[in-house]
Structure formats: structure tokens, C-alpha cells
Jmol script that loads the backbone (N, CA, C; Angstrom):
load data "model"
ATOM      1  N   MET A   1     -23.731  40.700  -8.887  1.00  0.00           N
ATOM      2  CA  MET A   1     -22.321  40.976  -9.124  1.00  0.00           C
ATOM      3  C   MET A   1     -21.501  40.335  -7.999  1.00  0.00           C
ATOM      4  N   THR A   2     -20.442  39.644  -8.395  1.00  0.00           N
ATOM      5  CA  THR A   2     -19.597  39.003  -7.393  1.00  0.00           C
ATOM      6  C   THR A   2     -18.369  39.849  -7.115  1.00  0.00           C
ATOM      7  N   ALA A   3     -17.624  39.430  -6.108  1.00  0.00           N
ATOM      8  CA  ALA A   3     -16.443  40.186  -5.704  1.00  0.00           C
ATOM      9  C   ALA A   3     -15.322  40.113  -6.736  1.00  0.00           C
ATOM     10  N   THR A   4     -15.351  39.100  -7.595  1.00  0.00           N
ATOM     11  CA  THR A   4     -14.264  38.952  -8.571  1.00  0.00           C
ATOM     12  C   THR A   4     -14.632  39.453  -9.956  1.00  0.00           C
ATOM     13  N   ASP A   5     -15.818  39.973 -10.155  1.00  0.00           N
ATOM     14  CA  ASP A   5     -16.216  40.434 -11.485  1.00  0.00           C
ATOM     15  C   ASP A   5     -15.297  41.527 -12.023  1.00  0.00           C
ATOM     16  N   HIS A   6     -14.796  42.376 -11.156  1.00  0.00           N
ATOM     17  CA  HIS A   6     -13.934  43.453 -11.629  1.00  0.00           C
ATOM     18  C   HIS A   6     -12.584  42.930 -12.126  1.00  0.00           C
ATOM     19  N   ARG A   7     -12.212  41.698 -11.752  1.00  0.00           N
ATOM     20  CA  ARG A   7     -10.943  41.115 -12.186  1.00  0.00           C
ATOM     21  C   ARG A   7     -11.062  40.331 -13.490  1.00  0.00           C
ATOM     22  N   ARG A   8     -12.248  39.986 -13.874  1.00  0.00           N
ATOM     23  CA  ARG A   8     -12.432  39.179 -15.076  1.00  0.00           C
ATOM     24  C   ARG A   8     -12.504  40.066 -16.308  1.00  0.00           C
ATOM     25  N   PRO A   9     -11.771  39.717 -17.363  1.00  0.00           N
ATOM     26  CA  PRO A   9     -11.850  40.539 -18.571  1.00  0.00           C
ATOM     27  C   PRO A   9     -13.210  40.370 -19.249  1.00  0.00           C
ATOM     28  N   LYS A  10     -13.683  41.410 -19.873  1.00  0.00           N
ATOM     29  CA  LYS A  10     -14.975  41.376 -20.555  1.00  0.00           C
ATOM     30  C   LYS A  10     -14.868  40.736 -21.930  1.00  0.00           C
ATOM     31  N   HIS A  11     -13.670  40.620 -22.453  1.00  0.00           N
ATOM     32  CA  HIS A  11     -13.449  40.042 -23.776  1.00  0.00           C
ATOM     33  C   HIS A  11     -12.325  39.018 -23.697  1.00  0.00           C
ATOM     34  N   PRO A  12     -12.275  38.069 -24.625  1.00  0.00           N
ATOM     35  CA  PRO A  12     -11.171  37.108 -24.582  1.00  0.00           C
ATOM     36  C   PRO A  12      -9.842  37.809 -24.850  1.00  0.00           C
ATOM     37  N   ARG A  13      -8.823  37.348 -24.190  1.00  0.00           N
ATOM     38  CA  ARG A  13      -7.509  37.956 -24.368  1.00  0.00           C
ATOM     39  C   ARG A  13      -6.893  37.520 -25.682  1.00  0.00           C
ATOM     40  N   ARG A  14      -6.179  38.405 -26.287  1.00  0.00           N
ATOM     41  CA  ARG A  14      -5.489  38.092 -27.540  1.00  0.00           C
ATOM     42  C   ARG A  14      -3.996  38.138 -27.288  1.00  0.00           C
ATOM     43  N   ARG A  15      -3.300  37.281 -27.986  1.00  0.00           N
ATOM     44  CA  ARG A  15      -1.840  37.266 -27.857  1.00  0.00           C
ATOM     45  C   ARG A  15      -1.222  37.870 -29.102  1.00  0.00           C
ATOM     46  N   ASN A  16      -0.174  38.603 -28.899  1.00  0.00           N
ATOM     47  CA  ASN A  16       0.507  39.212 -30.032  1.00  0.00           C
ATOM     48  C   ASN A  16       1.345  38.194 -30.790  1.00  0.00           C
ATOM     49  N   ASP A  17       1.941  37.254 -30.059  1.00  0.00           N
ATOM     50  CA  ASP A  17       2.796  36.265 -30.720  1.00  0.00           C
ATOM     51  C   ASP A  17       2.013  34.975 -30.939  1.00  0.00           C
ATOM     52  N   ALA A  18       2.298  34.325 -32.022  1.00  0.00           N
ATOM     53  CA  ALA A  18       1.628  33.066 -32.335  1.00  0.00           C
ATOM     54  C   ALA A  18       2.173  31.958 -31.444  1.00  0.00           C
ATOM     55  N   VAL A  19       1.320  31.036 -31.057  1.00  0.00           N
ATOM     56  CA  VAL A  19       1.724  29.922 -30.223  1.00  0.00           C
ATOM     57  C   VAL A  19       2.393  28.868 -31.128  1.00  0.00           C
ATOM     58  N   PRO A  20       3.609  28.421 -30.776  1.00  0.00           N
ATOM     59  CA  PRO A  20       4.257  27.410 -31.624  1.00  0.00           C
ATOM     60  C   PRO A  20       3.517  26.082 -31.561  1.00  0.00           C
ATOM     61  N   ALA A  21       3.542  25.366 -32.652  1.00  0.00           N
ATOM     62  CA  ALA A  21       2.863  24.075 -32.715  1.00  0.00           C
ATOM     63  C   ALA A  21       3.593  23.061 -31.842  1.00  0.00           C
ATOM     64  N   ARG A  22       2.819  22.193 -31.186  1.00  0.00           N
ATOM     65  CA  ARG A  22       3.424  21.148 -30.353  1.00  0.00           C
ATOM     66  C   ARG A  22       3.910  20.010 -31.234  1.00  0.00           C
ATOM     67  N   PRO A  23       5.040  19.424 -30.893  1.00  0.00           N
ATOM     68  CA  PRO A  23       5.487  18.261 -31.669  1.00  0.00           C
ATOM     69  C   PRO A  23       4.573  17.069 -31.400  1.00  0.00           C
ATOM     70  N   GLU A  24       4.309  16.297 -32.425  1.00  0.00           N
ATOM     71  CA  GLU A  24       3.452  15.132 -32.257  1.00  0.00           C
ATOM     72  C   GLU A  24       4.231  14.014 -31.574  1.00  0.00           C
ATOM     73  N   ILE A  25       3.638  13.441 -30.550  1.00  0.00           N
ATOM     74  CA  ILE A  25       4.267  12.358 -29.802  1.00  0.00           C
ATOM     75  C   ILE A  25       3.452  11.094 -30.043  1.00  0.00           C
ATOM     76  N   SER A  26       4.127  10.045 -30.455  1.00  0.00           N
ATOM     77  CA  SER A  26       3.438   8.797 -30.763  1.00  0.00           C
ATOM     78  C   SER A  26       3.914   7.701 -29.825  1.00  0.00           C
ATOM     79  N   ILE A  27       2.994   6.821 -29.414  1.00  0.00           N
ATOM     80  CA  ILE A  27       3.389   5.685 -28.581  1.00  0.00           C
ATOM     81  C   ILE A  27       3.734   4.471 -29.437  1.00  0.00           C
ATOM     82  N   GLU A  28       3.550   4.582 -30.740  1.00  0.00           N
ATOM     83  CA  GLU A  28       3.813   3.452 -31.632  1.00  0.00           C
ATOM     84  C   GLU A  28       5.305   3.144 -31.747  1.00  0.00           C
ATOM     85  N   GLY A  29       6.104   4.126 -31.643  1.00  0.00           N
ATOM     86  CA  GLY A  29       7.538   3.926 -31.783  1.00  0.00           C
ATOM     87  C   GLY A  29       8.156   5.218 -32.245  1.00  0.00           C
ATOM     88  N   SER A  30       9.414   5.363 -32.019  1.00  0.00           N
ATOM     89  CA  SER A  30      10.064   6.595 -32.397  1.00  0.00           C
ATOM     90  C   SER A  30      11.096   6.319 -33.484  1.00  0.00           C
ATOM     91  N   PRO A  31      11.228   7.221 -34.422  1.00  0.00           N
ATOM     92  CA  PRO A  31      12.224   7.033 -35.468  1.00  0.00           C
ATOM     93  C   PRO A  31      13.622   7.268 -34.908  1.00  0.00           C
ATOM     94  N   GLY A  32      14.581   6.671 -35.523  1.00  0.00           N
ATOM     95  CA  GLY A  32      15.956   6.896 -35.104  1.00  0.00           C
ATOM     96  C   GLY A  32      16.415   5.907 -34.056  1.00  0.00           C
ATOM     97  N   ASP A  33      17.365   6.354 -33.265  1.00  0.00           N
ATOM     98  CA  ASP A  33      17.983   5.483 -32.266  1.00  0.00           C
ATOM     99  C   ASP A  33      17.373   5.624 -30.887  1.00  0.00           C
ATOM    100  N   GLU A  34      16.282   6.336 -30.749  1.00  0.00           N
ATOM    101  CA  GLU A  34      15.673   6.514 -29.437  1.00  0.00           C
ATOM    102  C   GLU A  34      14.989   5.218 -28.995  1.00  0.00           C
ATOM    103  N   PRO A  35      15.036   4.925 -27.686  1.00  0.00           N
ATOM    104  CA  PRO A  35      14.330   3.733 -27.202  1.00  0.00           C
ATOM    105  C   PRO A  35      12.819   3.943 -27.276  1.00  0.00           C
ATOM    106  N   PRO A  36      12.041   2.888 -27.398  1.00  0.00           N
ATOM    107  CA  PRO A  36      10.586   3.046 -27.460  1.00  0.00           C
ATOM    108  C   PRO A  36      10.048   3.578 -26.125  1.00  0.00           C
ATOM    109  N   PRO A  37       8.920   4.291 -26.150  1.00  0.00           N
ATOM    110  CA  PRO A  37       8.393   4.871 -24.907  1.00  0.00           C
ATOM    111  C   PRO A  37       7.904   3.825 -23.917  1.00  0.00           C
ATOM    112  N   MET A  38       7.485   2.658 -24.378  1.00  0.00           N
ATOM    113  CA  MET A  38       7.025   1.590 -23.484  1.00  0.00           C
ATOM    114  C   MET A  38       7.822   0.327 -23.782  1.00  0.00           C
ATOM    115  N   PRO A  39       8.101  -0.489 -22.759  1.00  0.00           N
ATOM    116  CA  PRO A  39       8.803  -1.742 -23.018  1.00  0.00           C
ATOM    117  C   PRO A  39       7.923  -2.716 -23.801  1.00  0.00           C
ATOM    118  N   GLU A  40       8.535  -3.766 -24.304  1.00  0.00           N
ATOM    119  CA  GLU A  40       7.797  -4.767 -25.057  1.00  0.00           C
ATOM    120  C   GLU A  40       6.701  -5.374 -24.191  1.00  0.00           C
ATOM    121  N   GLY A  41       5.558  -5.591 -24.772  1.00  0.00           N
ATOM    122  CA  GLY A  41       4.451  -6.180 -24.035  1.00  0.00           C
ATOM    123  C   GLY A  41       3.261  -6.375 -24.941  1.00  0.00           C
ATOM    124  N   ARG A  42       2.138  -6.692 -24.341  1.00  0.00           N
ATOM    125  CA  ARG A  42       0.908  -6.887 -25.113  1.00  0.00           C
ATOM    126  C   ARG A  42      -0.286  -6.556 -24.235  1.00  0.00           C
ATOM    127  N   ARG A  43      -1.467  -6.568 -24.832  1.00  0.00           N
ATOM    128  CA  ARG A  43      -2.699  -6.276 -24.116  1.00  0.00           C
ATOM    129  C   ARG A  43      -3.615  -7.491 -24.172  1.00  0.00           C
ATOM    130  N   ASP A  44      -4.347  -7.697 -23.066  1.00  0.00           N
ATOM    131  CA  ASP A  44      -5.331  -8.772 -23.077  1.00  0.00           C
ATOM    132  C   ASP A  44      -6.622  -8.257 -23.709  1.00  0.00           C
ATOM    133  N   ARG A  45      -7.663  -9.071 -23.715  1.00  0.00           N
ATOM    134  CA  ARG A  45      -8.884  -8.663 -24.417  1.00  0.00           C
ATOM    135  C   ARG A  45      -9.604  -7.505 -23.747  1.00  0.00           C
ATOM    136  N   ASP A  46      -9.303  -7.230 -22.477  1.00  0.00           N
ATOM    137  CA  ASP A  46      -9.902  -6.087 -21.781  1.00  0.00           C
ATOM    138  C   ASP A  46      -9.091  -4.808 -21.948  1.00  0.00           C
ATOM    139  N   GLY A  47      -7.919  -4.894 -22.558  1.00  0.00           N
ATOM    140  CA  GLY A  47      -7.079  -3.728 -22.765  1.00  0.00           C
ATOM    141  C   GLY A  47      -5.998  -3.548 -21.719  1.00  0.00           C
ATOM    142  N   PHE A  48      -5.871  -4.497 -20.781  1.00  0.00           N
ATOM    143  CA  PHE A  48      -4.840  -4.412 -19.745  1.00  0.00           C
ATOM    144  C   PHE A  48      -3.488  -4.750 -20.355  1.00  0.00           C
ATOM    145  N   TRP A  49      -2.487  -3.874 -20.171  1.00  0.00           N
ATOM    146  CA  TRP A  49      -1.158  -4.103 -20.729  1.00  0.00           C
ATOM    147  C   TRP A  49      -0.316  -4.868 -19.723  1.00  0.00           C
ATOM    148  N   TYR A  50       0.431  -5.865 -20.192  1.00  0.00           N
ATOM    149  CA  TYR A  50       1.351  -6.592 -19.326  1.00  0.00           C
ATOM    150  C   TYR A  50       2.633  -6.885 -20.099  1.00  0.00           C
ATOM    151  N   PRO A  51       3.751  -7.025 -19.389  1.00  0.00           N
ATOM    152  CA  PRO A  51       5.047  -7.218 -20.038  1.00  0.00           C
ATOM    153  C   PRO A  51       5.106  -8.507 -20.848  1.00  0.00           C
ATOM    154  N   ALA A  52       5.967  -8.519 -21.845  1.00  0.00           N
ATOM    155  CA  ALA A  52       6.113  -9.676 -22.723  1.00  0.00           C
ATOM    156  C   ALA A  52       6.703 -10.880 -21.988  1.00  0.00           C
ATOM    157  N   ALA A  53       7.345 -10.670 -20.852  1.00  0.00           N
ATOM    158  CA  ALA A  53       7.953 -11.780 -20.113  1.00  0.00           C
ATOM    159  C   ALA A  53       6.903 -12.710 -19.507  1.00  0.00           C
ATOM    160  N   TYR A  54       5.655 -12.262 -19.412  1.00  0.00           N
ATOM    161  CA  TYR A  54       4.589 -13.066 -18.830  1.00  0.00           C
ATOM    162  C   TYR A  54       3.674 -13.597 -19.932  1.00  0.00           C
ATOM    163  N   ALA A  55       3.228 -14.842 -19.776  1.00  0.00           N
ATOM    164  CA  ALA A  55       2.335 -15.444 -20.768  1.00  0.00           C
ATOM    165  C   ALA A  55       0.910 -14.917 -20.608  1.00  0.00           C
ATOM    166  N   ALA A  56       0.516 -14.579 -19.387  1.00  0.00           N
ATOM    167  CA  ALA A  56      -0.827 -14.075 -19.117  1.00  0.00           C
ATOM    168  C   ALA A  56      -0.768 -13.127 -17.926  1.00  0.00           C
ATOM    169  N   PRO A  57      -1.721 -12.205 -17.805  1.00  0.00           N
ATOM    170  CA  PRO A  57      -1.709 -11.273 -16.678  1.00  0.00           C
ATOM    171  C   PRO A  57      -1.821 -11.958 -15.320  1.00  0.00           C
ATOM    172  N   VAL A  58      -2.347 -13.175 -15.294  1.00  0.00           N
ATOM    173  CA  VAL A  58      -2.508 -13.906 -14.032  1.00  0.00           C
ATOM    174  C   VAL A  58      -1.159 -14.140 -13.362  1.00  0.00           C
ATOM    175  N   GLU A  59      -0.101 -14.247 -14.145  1.00  0.00           N
ATOM    176  CA  GLU A  59       1.227 -14.556 -13.615  1.00  0.00           C
ATOM    177  C   GLU A  59       1.916 -13.352 -12.964  1.00  0.00           C
ATOM    178  N   LEU A  60       1.312 -12.173 -13.043  1.00  0.00           N
ATOM    179  CA  LEU A  60       1.965 -10.976 -12.506  1.00  0.00           C
ATOM    180  C   LEU A  60       2.088 -10.995 -10.989  1.00  0.00           C
ATOM    181  N   PHE A  61       1.123 -11.604 -10.295  1.00  0.00           N
ATOM    182  CA  PHE A  61       1.103 -11.563  -8.830  1.00  0.00           C
ATOM    183  C   PHE A  61       1.165 -12.965  -8.245  1.00  0.00           C
ATOM    184  N   THR A  62       1.831 -13.086  -7.109  1.00  0.00           N
ATOM    185  CA  THR A  62       1.914 -14.358  -6.403  1.00  0.00           C
ATOM    186  C   THR A  62       0.622 -14.570  -5.618  1.00  0.00           C
ATOM    187  N   PRO A  63       0.341 -15.800  -5.169  1.00  0.00           N
ATOM    188  CA  PRO A  63      -0.852 -16.023  -4.348  1.00  0.00           C
ATOM    189  C   PRO A  63      -0.874 -15.162  -3.078  1.00  0.00           C
ATOM    190  N   GLN A  64       0.293 -14.923  -2.472  1.00  0.00           N
ATOM    191  CA  GLN A  64       0.350 -14.077  -1.276  1.00  0.00           C
ATOM    192  C   GLN A  64      -0.069 -12.639  -1.616  1.00  0.00           C
ATOM    193  N   GLN A  65       0.397 -12.139  -2.767  1.00  0.00           N
ATOM    194  CA  GLN A  65       0.027 -10.787  -3.165  1.00  0.00           C
ATOM    195  C   GLN A  65      -1.475 -10.693  -3.444  1.00  0.00           C
ATOM    196  N   ARG A  66      -2.038 -11.730  -4.044  1.00  0.00           N
ATOM    197  CA  ARG A  66      -3.474 -11.727  -4.339  1.00  0.00           C
ATOM    198  C   ARG A  66      -4.297 -11.723  -3.049  1.00  0.00           C
ATOM    199  N   ARG A  67      -3.854 -12.485  -2.031  1.00  0.00           N
ATOM    200  CA  ARG A  67      -4.565 -12.477  -0.745  1.00  0.00           C
ATOM    201  C   ARG A  67      -4.479 -11.094  -0.096  1.00  0.00           C
ATOM    202  N   ALA A  68      -3.305 -10.468  -0.166  1.00  0.00           N
ATOM    203  CA  ALA A  68      -3.143  -9.132   0.405  1.00  0.00           C
ATOM    204  C   ALA A  68      -4.039  -8.127  -0.320  1.00  0.00           C
ATOM    205  N   GLN A  69      -4.126  -8.241  -1.640  1.00  0.00           N
ATOM    206  CA  GLN A  69      -4.998  -7.349  -2.396  1.00  0.00           C
ATOM    207  C   GLN A  69      -6.461  -7.553  -2.014  1.00  0.00           C
ATOM    208  N   ALA A  70      -6.873  -8.802  -1.803  1.00  0.00           N
ATOM    209  CA  ALA A  70      -8.255  -9.085  -1.405  1.00  0.00           C
ATOM    210  C   ALA A  70      -8.553  -8.470  -0.039  1.00  0.00           C
ATOM    211  N   ARG A  71      -7.591  -8.551   0.897  1.00  0.00           N
ATOM    212  CA  ARG A  71      -7.780  -7.933   2.210  1.00  0.00           C
ATOM    213  C   ARG A  71      -7.893  -6.412   2.085  1.00  0.00           C
ATOM    214  N   GLN A  72      -7.068  -5.811   1.204  1.00  0.00           N
ATOM    215  CA  GLN A  72      -7.129  -4.366   1.012  1.00  0.00           C
ATOM    216  C   GLN A  72      -8.471  -3.950   0.419  1.00  0.00           C
ATOM    217  N   ARG A  73      -8.980  -4.713  -0.543  1.00  0.00           N
ATOM    218  CA  ARG A  73     -10.286  -4.392  -1.134  1.00  0.00           C
ATOM    219  C   ARG A  73     -11.390  -4.503  -0.089  1.00  0.00           C
ATOM    220  N   ALA A  74     -11.325  -5.544   0.762  1.00  0.00           N
ATOM    221  CA  ALA A  74     -12.328  -5.715   1.806  1.00  0.00           C
ATOM    222  C   ALA A  74     -12.273  -4.561   2.802  1.00  0.00           C
ATOM    223  N   ALA A  75     -11.084  -4.096   3.138  1.00  0.00           N
ATOM    224  CA  ALA A  75     -10.942  -2.984   4.079  1.00  0.00           C
ATOM    225  C   ALA A  75     -11.507  -1.699   3.479  1.00  0.00           C
ATOM    226  N   ARG A  76     -11.293  -1.474   2.190  1.00  0.00           N
ATOM    227  CA  ARG A  76     -11.837  -0.284   1.535  1.00  0.00           C
ATOM    228  C   ARG A  76     -13.360  -0.314   1.477  1.00  0.00           C
ATOM    229  N   ARG A  77     -13.911  -1.515   1.290  1.00  0.00           N
ATOM    230  CA  ARG A  77     -15.373  -1.656   1.250  1.00  0.00           C
ATOM    231  C   ARG A  77     -15.983  -1.556   2.639  1.00  0.00           C
ATOM    232  N   GLY A  78     -15.167  -1.650   3.662  1.00  0.00           N
ATOM    233  CA  GLY A  78     -15.670  -1.596   5.022  1.00  0.00           C
ATOM    234  C   GLY A  78     -15.965  -2.967   5.580  1.00  0.00           C
ATOM    235  N   GLY A  79     -15.546  -4.010   4.894  1.00  0.00           N
ATOM    236  CA  GLY A  79     -15.767  -5.367   5.368  1.00  0.00           C
ATOM    237  C   GLY A  79     -14.741  -5.755   6.407  1.00  0.00           C
ATOM    238  N   ALA A  80     -14.960  -6.876   7.010  1.00  0.00           N
ATOM    239  CA  ALA A  80     -14.024  -7.375   8.020  1.00  0.00           C
ATOM    240  C   ALA A  80     -12.747  -7.851   7.343  1.00  0.00           C
ATOM    241  N   LEU A  81     -11.645  -7.777   8.072  1.00  0.00           N
ATOM    242  CA  LEU A  81     -10.370  -8.222   7.525  1.00  0.00           C
ATOM    243  C   LEU A  81     -10.206  -9.734   7.609  1.00  0.00           C
ATOM    244  N   THR A  82     -10.970 -10.381   8.440  1.00  0.00           N
ATOM    245  CA  THR A  82     -10.894 -11.831   8.562  1.00  0.00           C
ATOM    246  C   THR A  82     -12.179 -12.453   8.051  1.00  0.00           C
ATOM    247  N   PRO A  83     -12.117 -13.680   7.535  1.00  0.00           N
ATOM    248  CA  PRO A  83     -13.343 -14.312   7.049  1.00  0.00           C
ATOM    249  C   PRO A  83     -14.302 -14.588   8.198  1.00  0.00           C
ATOM    250  N   PRO A  84     -15.611 -14.628   7.918  1.00  0.00           N
ATOM    251  CA  PRO A  84     -16.557 -14.879   9.007  1.00  0.00           C
ATOM    252  C   PRO A  84     -16.406 -16.281   9.562  1.00  0.00           C
ATOM    253  N   GLY A  85     -16.681 -16.434  10.834  1.00  0.00           N
ATOM    254  CA  GLY A  85     -16.564 -17.718  11.503  1.00  0.00           C
ATOM    255  C   GLY A  85     -16.359 -17.503  12.981  1.00  0.00           C
ATOM    256  N   PRO A  86     -16.214 -18.575  13.717  1.00  0.00           N
ATOM    257  CA  PRO A  86     -16.034 -18.424  15.161  1.00  0.00           C
ATOM    258  C   PRO A  86     -14.684 -17.765  15.464  1.00  0.00           C
ATOM    259  N   SER A  87     -14.696 -16.841  16.373  1.00  0.00           N
ATOM    260  CA  SER A  87     -13.435 -16.192  16.751  1.00  0.00           C
ATOM    261  C   SER A  87     -12.738 -17.030  17.812  1.00  0.00           C
ATOM    262  N   VAL A  88     -11.446 -16.999  17.776  1.00  0.00           N
ATOM    263  CA  VAL A  88     -10.670 -17.831  18.715  1.00  0.00           C
ATOM    264  C   VAL A  88     -10.090 -16.962  19.798  1.00  0.00           C
TER     265      VAL A  88
END
end "model"
wireframe off; spacefill off
backbone 0.3
color backbone group
């Protein structure tokens, strides 16, 4: 017997009032004048979504951003922040 056994009900609790049904939410589009939940875009073959303004996901990041991301991944893995070679 644990210290919390006296607090746990022995039977499932019942509610007197019925729970109202949740409205169905769709990502496909909304009827009426509401804006769509996601901006225009598409998915690549892996399922990655990118905005319609770009021809391919590769265009999302600049070369500088890609180098910074590579350094961050190396730091998370525990690797050195600089490439191997003679130190100056």
C-alpha cells in the first residue's frame, strides 16, 4: 500500500453532465471568409513543408546560415567547433 492509495478512487468517476462534442478542425481549408490555417506552400518528398515563394527547400537558408547550423550540430555532438588541422 502506498501513501496515495487513500486518495485514489476505487471506481471510475462519472459525470452528471454530458461532455459537449468538440468541433472538427481541418487543415485543408475553412469554409467562409476565414483565412486558411497555413500559408500557401508545398511539401517535398520527405514531407517537409516550405513556403510557395521558394522553388526548393534548399533556398530557405543562406550559405552562412548553413555553416552556422553545421557548427551547432558539431557542438551538440561534442565535436570541435573548428575543422581539424594545424592550430595557428
